[in-house]
N, C-alpha and C positions, 0 to 999 in steps of 0.2 A: 247050205253047208256051214257049219259052225266055224267061226274064225279060230285060227290056231292060237292067237293071242288077243285078249280083249282088255283094253285099258279101262279100269273101273274108277280111277280118280286121276284127273289131270292136275298138273302143277298150276299155280296161280301167280299172276304178276304181283309185284309189291312195289311200294313207293316209300323209301325209308331214308333216314339221315346216314351220312357216312359213319362207319364204325358200328352200325347197328347189326346185331347177330340174329339170324332167323334161319328157318329150314324150308327148303323146297322139297316137296314130296310128291310121289306118284304111286299108283297102285295098279296092278294088272293081274289077270288070270290066264293060265295056259294049260295044255295037256301034259306038259313036262315041266320040270323046274325051269325058272326064268332067270336070265342074267340081265344086269343093268349097267349102262354106261352114260354118264352125264357129259354133255358138251356145252361149251359157251362160245359166244361169238362177240368179238369186240373189233370195231373198225373193219368190218367185212372179212375178218379172219376167224374161221371156225376151227376149234381144236378140242380134243377131249380134256376133261378135267382130271388131272392125275389122282388116282385112288378113289374116284367117285363111282363106285360100282355097287352102291346100295340103293334101296328105294328112296331113302331120305338123304338130302344133300345139305349139310350145314354150311352156311355162308355168312361171312362177315363182310358187310357192304363196303366196297372200296371205290368202285366206279360203275357207271351204268353199263349193263351187259344184257345179252339175250341168252336164254338157257333152254335146252331141250334134253330129253332122255331117250336113249335107244334101248328097247327091250327085245331080247331074242330068246328062243328056246333051243333045245338040243338038236332040232331038225333044221337049224339055220333059218327059221322064220324070224322076221324082225319087223318091229313097228316103232315109230317115233311119237312121242307126246307132242302136244302143241308147243310152239315157241312161247316162252313167257319173258316178260321184261322185268328186270330188276333195276328200277330207277333210283339212283343214288343222289341225294341232295347234299352238296358239299358245304354250303353255308346256310345254317338254320339258326333262327333266333334262339338265344339262350332260354332254357326252360322247355324247349320242344324236342322230342315229344314229352308229354307230361309223365310223371312217375306212374308206375303201374299201368302203362299204356297197353291196351288190349288190341290195338290195331284199328281203332275207329278213326275216321277221317279227321285230319287236323290241317287247317289252312295255313300255308306258309308263304303264299304270294297272293296278294289281292290285286284286282285290276286297277288301272290308273284312270282317273278322269282326264278327258281329252276333248279337243275340238277338231273337227275335220271339215272337208269341203266336199260338195256334191261331185260325184264321179271319181273321187279318190278312194283308195282302199282303206278299210278300217280294221284294225286288229286289237283285240283285248286278250290279255293273258292272265291266267291264275294257275295255282299249283297247290296240291294237297298231298300229305303223306297218308298212308293207310296200308293195312295188310288184311285182305287183298287190296291191290291198288284201286283207288276210288274211280267210280264212273262220274262223268260230268254232264250237267245239263244247264244251259244258259236260259235266262229269262230277261225280257224287256218290258218294263212297266207292269210287272207281275204276270205277264203272259209267256207261256212256254214257247221257246224257239225250236221248232221241230227238228231242224237239221244242224243245230249247234250243240253237239254232244262231245266235244273235245275240250281240253283245257285251254286251247287257243280258239277264240272266236274270230272268224275271218269273213269279211264282207268285201268282195272284189270291187264293187262300184257302189259307194255309199249314196243314199238318198236322204232328203230332208226328213222323210218319215222314219229313218233309222235313228233319229234323235230320241233320247229317252233315258230312263234309269235302268241300268243293267246290273245283274248279279248272277252268280253261278252257284249251283248246289253240287257238292261232292259227296258221294254216298258209296257205301259198301255193305256187307252183311252185318257189320257192327253198328251202323247208324249213318247219320248224315251231318254235314256241316256246310254253312253258307259263307260265301265271301261277303265283304262289305259292298254296299250299293254305290255305284258311280254314275254320274251324269255325263252323257255324251251329247255334244252339240254338233250337228251337221249343218253348215251354212252354205249359201251359194258361193261359188268361187268368185274371186275379185272381178273377173271379166263379166260376171252377170250381176253386178251390184245393182241394188234397187234405188230408185229415185222417187222423190215426192214432187208433185207439181206445186205444192204449197204446204205450209204447216200452220195450223190454226188451233188455238186452245182457248177454252172458256173455263175459268176457275171461279167457283162461287163458294164463299164461306159465310155461313149464318151463325152469328154469335149471340146477338142481343135480341131475345125473344120477348114478345109482348105478354104472352100467357104461359110461358114454359121456362124451365131453368136455363140460365145463360151458360155459355161455353167460353173457353179461353183459347183452345188450341187452333181453331180455324184462322185466327189472325196471323199467327206465325206460319202456319202450314201453307196458306195460300200465298203469302209473301215469298217464302223460300222456294216454293215450287215454280212461281212465275219467273224468278231469277234463273233457275236451272233450265227451264224450257226456252227462255230467251237465248241462253248459251247454245242450245240445240237448233236455233234458227226458227223457233216458233214465234208467231205474232200472237200475243197474249192479251186477253182482257181478264182482269181479276177484280171481282166485285165482292163487297161485304154487305151483309144485312139487307136482303131483298125480300119484299113482300111477294105474294103470289103473282100479281100482275107484272111486277118488275122481273121476276124470274122467267115468266113466259115470254116477255118481250126480249130479254137478253138471249134466250134460247132461239127465238125466231130469227133474230139478226145473225146469230152464230150459224144457223142452218142456211141462211141466204148466201153466205160466203163459201160454203163447201162446194166442191165440184170434183170432177173426175181426176183421180190421182192424188187428191189432197190427203195429208195425214191430219186427222182430227182427234183432239183430246178434250174430253169433258170431265172435270174434276169437281166434286162436291164434298164439302166438309160441313157438318152441322147435324141437327137432329134428323132422324130418319127411321124408317121401319120397313119390314118386309111383310107382304100380305098376299097369299095365294100365288106365290111365285113371282110377284112383282115387287120392285123396290120403289119406295116413295121418299121424296125429299120434302121436308117440312119448312115452309116459308116462315118468316118471323111474325107474320100476322095470323098464323093458324090458330083457331080457337081451341079452347080446352073443354072437352076432349075434341080432338080433330078426327076427321073422316077422310076417306080417299079423295072426295071432291075438294077438300081444303088443301091438298098437297099436289105434287108434281110427280108423274109416273116416269121413271127413268127409261123403261122399256119403250115407251112411245117416242121419247127423244131419239133412242137408237134407231127405231124404224125410219124416222125422218133422215137421220144421218146416212143410213144405208141407201136410201133412195137417191142420194146425191152422187152415187158412184165413186165414193171415196176409196182410196187404196188401203187406208188403215183407220179403224175406229177404236179408240181406247177410252173406256169408261172406268174412272177411278172413283170409288165410293168410300169415303172415309167417314162412315156413319154406322150407327148401331143397326142391327137387323133383328131386334127382338120381335117376338110374335105376340100380338096383343089381342087376338080374338080366339079364346079357348074353344069356342063352339065350332070352329072350322077345323078341318083336317090340316095336318102340317103341310106347308107349302112344298110343291114339287119343283124340281129344277126345270125351267122352261127351255125348250130347245132353241138355240140360236139359229137365225136364218142362214141358209147355206151359201153365203157369199164368200166365206173363207177369209174375212178381213177384220173380224171383231174380237176384242178382248175385254173381258170384265175383270177388274181387279178389286176385290172386296177387302176392306181393311179387317174384317172379321168374318167368322163363319155364320151359317144360318142360325137364327134364334140366339145370337150372342151379342155382347156389347163391345164397343171400341173404347179404348182407354186413352187418357191424356197423361202426359208426363211433364213434370216440372224440371226444366233443364236450365239452371242458373236463373237469369231474369226473364227467360222466355218459357212459355208453355207450348208444347207441341204434342201431336198425336204419336203413338207408338208406330203406326203405319208410316207416317211421314219421316220419322227418325231414320228408318232403314231405306225408304224409297229414295231419299235424297243421296244416300250412300251409293246407290247402284244405277240411278237413272241415266247417268252420262256414259255408261258402258256401251261399247260398240258390239252389241250382240242382239240376237233376236229378242223382240219385246217380251215374249213369254218366258224366255230363259232369264232375262233380267228380273222379271217379277218372281220367278222361282227362287232367285237369290234373296230377294226381299222376304219371301215366305220362310225360307230357312233361318234367316237371322231373327225374325220375329219368334219363330218356334224355339229358338235357343235363349231368348231373353227371359231371365228368371222372374222378372216383374209380372209377366203376363202368362207364365206357364200354367196351362189348364184353364185360362180365362179367355185368351184371344188368339185365334189362329186365322191367318189370312187365307182367302180362297180365290182361286183363279179359274175362270171359265173362258174358253176361247174356241174359235173356228179358224184361227190363223194358219193358212196352208203355205205361206211363203215366209222366207227368213227376213222379214222386214224389221228394221231397227229404227229407233228414234234418232239415231245419228246419221241416217241416210241423207245424202245431199239433196238440195232442191234444184230441179231443172224443169223448165227454164227458170233462170233467176228472175225474181220479181213477179212470179205468177200469182202469189197470194194477194188478195185485195189489200190495197195500201191503207184503207181507212180503218181496218180492224186493229185495235190495240194502240192506235196512234192518236195523240191529241194535237190540235192545231194551235195550242197556246205556245208561246216561246218558252224555252227553258230558262231564260233569264231576261231581265229588262232593267234598264237604267233610268232613274228619274232624277231631275235636278231641281232643287229648291231655289227661290229667288236670291237667297244669300250666297248661292254658289255651291252649297253642300250637295253631294251626290249620294244616292242610295241605290244599291243593286238589289233587285228582287230576284229570287230564285224560286222556281216552281217544281215541287217534287210530288210526283204521283206514286206514292207507295202502293196504292191500289187504283184501279181505273175509276173508282167513284169516291176516292178520298185523296185530297190534295193538301199539301202544306205550302204556304207562301212564307218564305224565309227572307228577312230583310237584313242587309249588312250595310252599315254606314261607312262610306269611304273616308279616307283622310280629309278632314274639314279644312277650309281656307283659314288663313292665319287670324282673321278677325272673328272667327267663330270658335268659342271655347265651351267646355262642359256641355257638349251636345248629347241629347237623349232622343231616341226615336220611339214612336208609338205607332202601331197599326191599329186603326180604330174600326170598330164594327159599325157598318151603316145602320142608321136607325130604321130604315124601311125593311131590314131583313129580320125575319122571325128567327130567334136563336134558340128554339126548342132543341135541347140536347137529345140526340138519338143514340149516344154511346155512354155506357156507364164509366165511372171513374177508373175501374180496373182495366177496362178495355182501352181507355185513353192512355194509361200508363204503358201498356204493352206496345201500342202503336208508336208512341213517342220513343220508346226504346229502339224500335226498328229504324226510326228516323235518325236517331243518334248513331246507329251502326253504319249509316251511309253518308252522314254529314257531320263534320266535326262541330261539336257544340260551341267551341270557342270562336267559330266563324259566324255565329248568329247573334244579332242584336235583339230581334224579336221574331216570333213565329205565329202564323195564323193557321188554323186547321179548318178546312172546308170538307164537311162530311155529306154524304148523300148527294153527290153531284148529279145523279140521275134525276133528281127532283128539280134541277135548275131549268127554268123556262125563259129567263131573261139574262142580260148581261149583269155581271156583279161588279159593283163599284166599291173599291177599297180606299180608305182615307189614311194618309200618312201624316202624322204630326211630328214636327221637329222642334224640340225645345232646346234653346241654347242661350248663351250669354254673349252680348256684343262686347268685344274686347275694349273698344274705345269708350263706351258709355256705361259699361258694367250693368246694363239693363237686361233683364230676362225677357226673351222674345219667343214667340211661337209662330211658326209658319206651317201651313197645311197644303197638301196636294192630294188630288184624287186620281186614281188610276183605274182603268176599266179592264176587267177580265171578261173576254167574250165567252158566251155560253159554250161550254165544252162539247166535244163530240158526244159524250154520253148524255148531255142534256137533251140533244135532239134525238139521240139514239132511243131514249125512252119516251119521246113525246108523241109517238104515233098511236092515236086512239080513235081513228075514224073507222071503226069496225062497221062493215056493211051487213053483217048478219042480222036478220030481223029478230027482235025479242031476245037478243043475246045479252046476258047479264055479265058485267065485268066489274071488277074492283078498280077504282081510279088508281093509276100508278103514282099519283102525287099525294097519296095519303101522308099526312105529316108535312114536314117542311125541311128544306135544306138546313143543315147545321153549320153555322159560321161561328166559330168559337175561338177566343183568344187563348192560346195554349201557354204562352209565356210572354211577359212584357217587362218593361224596365223596372228596376227596383232602385235602391239607393246606391247601387254600384256606380262609382264615378265614371266608369267607362261605358256604362249603359248596356252591359251584357247580361243576358238572362240564361239560366241553365235549364236543360231539359230534364224532366223527371224520368228515372229509369226504374226498371223492376215492376213486375205486375202487382205483387202484393196480395192479390186476391185469386191466384190461380188455384185450380182444383188440384188436390194431391194426386200423385201418380197412381196410388192404389185404388182410387175411386173411379168407377166408370162414368161416362157421359150419360147423364140421366135424361132420357127421353120419357115424357109422361103423356098421358092421355090414352084412351082406348078407342081406336078408330072403329067405326061401325061398318057393316057391309052395305055400302050404298054405291050407286052409280056415280062415277067421277065425271067431271066436265071433260069434254073432248079437247085435249090439247091441240090435236091436229087442226081442228076448226079454227081455233084462235090463231095458230101459226099461219094458216092460210089467209085469214083476214088481215093479219099484219103484213104479209107479203103483198097482198093486193093493194093495201093502203099506200105502200111505198114511202120514201122519205118525205117528211112534212115540209122541210126547207133544205136549201143547199147547206153543205157543211161550211163552217166559218173558215 
């Protein structure tokens, strides 16, 4: 049976600013003439709208209300339209809605970035104007959230997996509009704080290459990162300019100290490349051109790290990822092992270069510039790296040239700021030297000299000498640190490199407190104790004669000297490159001049740094060859064990 009254057009909800004029309308058909009466409801009170007896209801928005229309015929048949909402926004930014607005969605409230805890509720809000009123659809990380279709997103019990980037789309028949994207971080509640059983970091910076262009940034980057990680409780070994055998040995000792629950960081700055989904680090002795067997595979190091049941593995690669073999297909992203504890932080994206930046007297990488800004933050490691990524993306110097990339399987909200428990769980020998921090020597005349030992890097040490107030009979005293004749003083660092390292020393030690300074480079090459000679030139007050007295002091071979001395590989027919290629560098950095006080100044400023607009130039075209198995060499080193007791 045909209905007496049929509604052919329902009114629609609207979302408008206060004072906006619009019309609600409905249409119906019946067997007799129809009569209309509009009703509104505000604060649970429903009443007829005076004089609203037509199909169209002109409205000037004043407050949010609900409306419906009753339609009846002459036989007292009646129907009601759907209730519609007139949402009125009292405070709208000037200029909204735009002139000649046709009712398309306009965002007036964007969601806010926030952090939450697991198990606690999460709410995001947005709002849009539109005629008809917009529909809402929320997205997380670009994926549609099936049941989040209101302007308020509500999650009763948040999970770590609810972390991500959220945004909402508002749409109606005239079009669509998107809110701004916001990052939501859901961390474990304080009662479920994570702990590390130890924190260990290996930092390697290769600057001075034998067959490839030199770099400048790794010097500063490794130094600054080591200081920051020490603040976070990490035991750090920082190494400069390693050949392949030395890199393999350093990695093997690093792996030895990892264990269940340890937070492990491996950072590399230097030449590198990506090949078939693998990342390779280029040692300083790599030939030109180099091939995979001349380099170190990062993925193989990660495999060994994961086998130690570590709680967190963070790989930071501050290196180029250019593709050098055009005959092969572009590299594919290799899946990470499903341990849920691994993060890769790439300074740049695939097939791209990483850039250096001149910052005053120091040169640093763009990646490190922003990493050191965020690394001390108490937040999940991946969220910290996302902050770094955003800052790099907004740097005009590298826009369109360098974009950081993050890959991870981290399933827990672990942070680099997590405490260590139990205390002292980390192996004490890692990152520690057994040399004293200072030492006092006394000359026969009674003059005293204080020696300070500064390890700016684990394989680069400065010996700083300071002459104490001399006895009354000693005047015009000058001090010299002499290079032992038996030491080969082949320089392994270029002048520009030395300038930058000296600037780092000046930043931690006041130059006016130094009388003379010695630099010992390549400590990993030391196999015996080092003897230093101190010559004191002075005038005897009573006789006015110029006199010279000499003393020798012995520096025991450092931990790194033994650290790199294990080469009793038991693998048959296994070819290795001797780790002691070259020699330790013992170089006079500054000595006495004509200054009557006998004080020397440190040189500052690099002078030869690469400009910020030029990329780090990796050269050579690696060929498709089988690489040596790093795991075999690591196993051989582990079986060999320490050659001698530590000093």
